N, C-alpha and C positions, 0 to 999 in steps of 0.2 A: 890088020887084026880082024879076024872074022867076028861078025855080030853074034852075040849070045841070044838064045831064045828063052833063057831062064835067068833068074837072078844070079849075078856074078858072086863067086866065092873068093875068099882070100887065096885059095889055090890057083884060081884063074888069074888073079893079079900076079902071083909069083911066077907062073908060067909065062905070062905076057912080058914080064920084066926080066926074065932070065935069071931069077934068083930063087933061093930056097923059100919055103913057106915061112920059116922062122924069121928070115931076114925081112920078108914082106910085112910080117906081123910087127916087128920092131919099128919099121919105118912108119907104119900106119897108126901105131899107138903112141909113138914118141918115146918109147921106153927101150933104152939100149942103143948101142952104137951101130950106125949104118953109114957106109962111105957115101960121100956127097953125090957121086955119079949114080950109084945104085938107088939112093933115096929119090933122086929126080925121076929115074925110070919107073920106079914103083908108084910114085904119086901120079905120074902121067898115065900109067896103065890103069890105075884105079879110077881116074877121072874119065878116061875113054870108055872103060867098061861100066861106068856108073856104079861102081862098087859101094854098097852101103853096109857098114859093119852090123852084124846081128847082135845088138846090145843085149837082147834077152838071153841068147845063148851064152854070151860072155859072162853074164851075171849068174846064170845057173852053174857054170863051171867054177866060178869063184864062191859059190854057195851064199850068194847075197839074194835077198828076196826080190821078186819082180814087182815091188811096190814103190811108189813115189810118195814121199812126204810132202804135204801141202800145208803151209802155214799162212792163214789170212787173218786180217785184223778184226772183222766183225761181219759174220754171215747175215746179220739182220740188215745190213746195208746192201742194197740191190747191186751196187758195183761189185762187191766182193762175191756175192752169190753168183752173179753171171760170170765173173772171172773163174771161180771154182768150177762152174759148169763147163766152160771152155777147156779148162785143164783136164777135167774128167773125161770128156768126149774124146779128146785127142789121145790121152794116155791109154784108154781102153782100146782104141783103134791100133795103137802101137804095141799092145800086148802087156800093158802094165795096169795094175790096180792102184787105188789111192788110199793113203792114210791121211785123213783130213783133221787139221787142228785149227781151232778158233782161239786166238790169244787175247781177244778183247782189247787190243791196243797196248798191252803190257809187255815191255821188254823182258821182264823177269819171267813171265809166263811163256814167252817165245822160247827162251833158253830151256826152260823145263820141258816143253814139248819137244824141242830139238834133242834133248837128252834121250827121250823115248825113241825118237827116230834113229839115233845112233845105236841104241841098244837092240833095236829090232832089225838093224842092218838094211835099211831102205836103200834102194839103188841110187837115190839122189833126192834133193829137196828143192821145192819152189817156195819162195817166201816173199811176203810183202813186209819187209823189215821195218821195225820201229827204231832201230839203232844198229850200229855196226856189230854189236855184241853177238847176235845170233849167227851172222854169217862167219865171223871170226871163229866161233866155236865149232861150227860144222866143218869149215876148211881145215881147222887144226886136227880134226878127226878124219880127214881125207874123204869127206862126203861131198860129192859134186853138188854145187848150189847154183841156182839162178835166182837173182833178185828181180822182182817184177813190181811195177808201179812206182816203187821208190828205190833209190840206189845209194848205198853207203860204201860199197867196196869197189868203186871204179878202178880198173886197172888190175884187180886181183880176182875178180869174180864176174861171171857172165850176168847180163841184165837185159830185161825187156821193159822199156819205158816209153813215154810220149814226150814230145817237145814242150815241157811245161812252161819254160820261160818264154819261148817264141809265141806260144798260143795265148798266154796271159797278156803279152804285149799287144797282140792283135786284138784281143777283146777290149782292153783298155783304150786302145786307139779308136776302136769302133764307137765307144761311148763318147770319146772326145769329139769325134766327127759329128756326132749328134748334137753337140753343143754343151755337153756336161763338163763342168770344171770341178765340182765338189763330188768326186767319185770315191766312195769308200771301198776298202778291201776287208772282207771278213775272212780271216785265214786261220788254218789249223795251227797247232803248236809249232813253234819254230824249230823244234828238234827233228821234224820230218822234212827230209830234203825237198820233196815236191812242194811243200808250203813255202820254203825259202825261194825256190825257183819261180814260183808263181808270183811271189812278192817282188822278186827282181824284175820280172817282166812288166809288172804293173808300174814300177818306178821308172823303167826304161821308156815306157810310152809317155809318161808325164814329162820326162826330161826332153824327149824328142819334140813334144808339143809346146815346150816352154812353160809348163804349168808347175809351179812350186809344190813339192810334196807337203802334205799336212799330216804330221804324225798322229793327230787325233782321229784321222780317218782310216787308220790301219788298226783293226781290232782283232785280237786273238780270241779263240774259243776252243774248248774241248770238243772232241768229235762226238757230240751227243746233241740231239735235236733240242732238248730242253735248255742246255747250256747255250747253244747257238741262238735260240729265241730270246733268252735273257740278254745276251751280249748285243744282239741286234736291236732289241727294244731300247736299251740304254743309248745306243747310237742314234736311233731315229726319234727319240723323244725330245731332244734339245731344240732350241730355236734356230740353230745353224746346222740343221741336219743335212746330210748329203742329198743330192738329187738322183744319184744312182749308187747301187751297191753291186760290187762284183764279189760273189761268194765263191771261195776257192775249192769247194766240192759240193756234192749234192746234199749232204747232211746239213751243212751250213746254209745252203740255199733254202732248205725247208724251214730252218729257223728264221731266216729273214722274211720269208713269205708269211709265216704265222705271226711274227711280230708286227709286220706292216698291217695285216688284217685286224689285229687286236687294237692297234692304235687308230685305225680308221683311215689309213692312207690308201689312196687309189693307185693301182698299178696299171699303166705306167704314168698316169697323169701327175701323180705326186712323187712317184719313185720308180725309176727303171731298175730292173733286176736281171742279172746274168749269172749263170752257174757254170763252173768248170766241171761239170759232170752232168750228163743227161740221166734222167731217171723216169720210170713209167708215169709217175704222178704229174710230171711237168707238162705232158701233152694232154692231160685230162682236166686240169684246172683251167679257169677262164680269168684273165688271159693266159695262154700257154707261156711257159718260161723259155726264153732264149738260153741256149746251153751249148757248151763244148761237148761234142759227142765223141766218146772213146768206144771202140769196139772191144768190149771186155772179153768176149769169147775169143776174138782173134788174138788178144793179148795172152790169154791162157794157152791157146794152141801154140803160139810162137814160143812161149816159155817151155812147154813140154818138148818141142822139137829142138830147142837150144840145149836143154838138159840132156837129151839123148845124144846129141852131137858131142857134148862134153864127156859123156860116159864112153862114147866110142873113141874119142880122141883126147884123152886126159892131158896130154902134153901141149895142146894147142894154146895159143894166146887167148886171153879173155876177150869176149865180144860183147859190145853193147848194141842192141837193136832198138831203133827208134821207130815206133809205130805211128801211122798217120792219124790225125784227128780232123774234125770239121766243126764249124760253127753252125748250129741249127737255129735259124732265125724264126722266132715266134713273136707274140704280141706284147711281151713284157717290157719292151724298151721303146723309147721315143724321145723327142726333144724336150728339154726341161721347160716348164711353164713359168719358172721364176729364176 
């Protein structure tokens, strides 16, 4: 097959496979019948030619806007702001604009914003879901969806996530190796899947080390710094306080930091602190906060690329992409003194 000096078109794929353009289209979109032998030739030709469907052209033909709906939980949180930035940069590079919604962590608000997305015929939606409701609603209206950061529709919807359980187990094991046995977990509400996965990883590390879990050391909080500070303050004020706290996200970590300072605890002499999200303030305070770093902009970019793949191949099986993370070691952890 001769090499092309330009971007391959569906006509090129059809010619290479020896089929009509309409047959090639049916095979590549998953819509309509194509004989097994012809489908294999078409897919092989598309791969060899590195054919990439022009999603923009397809949606112009279908009179759908070249906009992507983006629903995040709280743009005041640096994690979601950087995630949205990554989505925006990649979407613009691929020829799409953004319609951005901030739901404030409310499942009801998510659905209300999703209704607007459906009404304006966005090409697809990227969402950080707070429940399965918003994804179910969008899929019911045949809107392509990618869940990012949290996953509620595994097996029915594409997703871009990190290995929450595995990384939480690694963090907890790290604290155990330092000699900590009273390790607290400050976690977001249990309805969020990532909170449940991070809790599961924490419990798995304790079990592997033969340390009995203590339900009093697992504390839930709303995703707001004031609420997290109050919950952490109650946890740290008692006579049997933990020697380490693993905060399940950056907002909760800020609450722990503020509570420890108000009580007069020294970090890490009196209390070790680790966060499952890195945030700019964590490298500015003294001591710096040890944290699990997620590349939020890479998460956003991967979500856009996954969504455009879904637009191009609507009949393909759902895909879950797990993005890498790393533990950034700073000075907020150390061996317990008691």
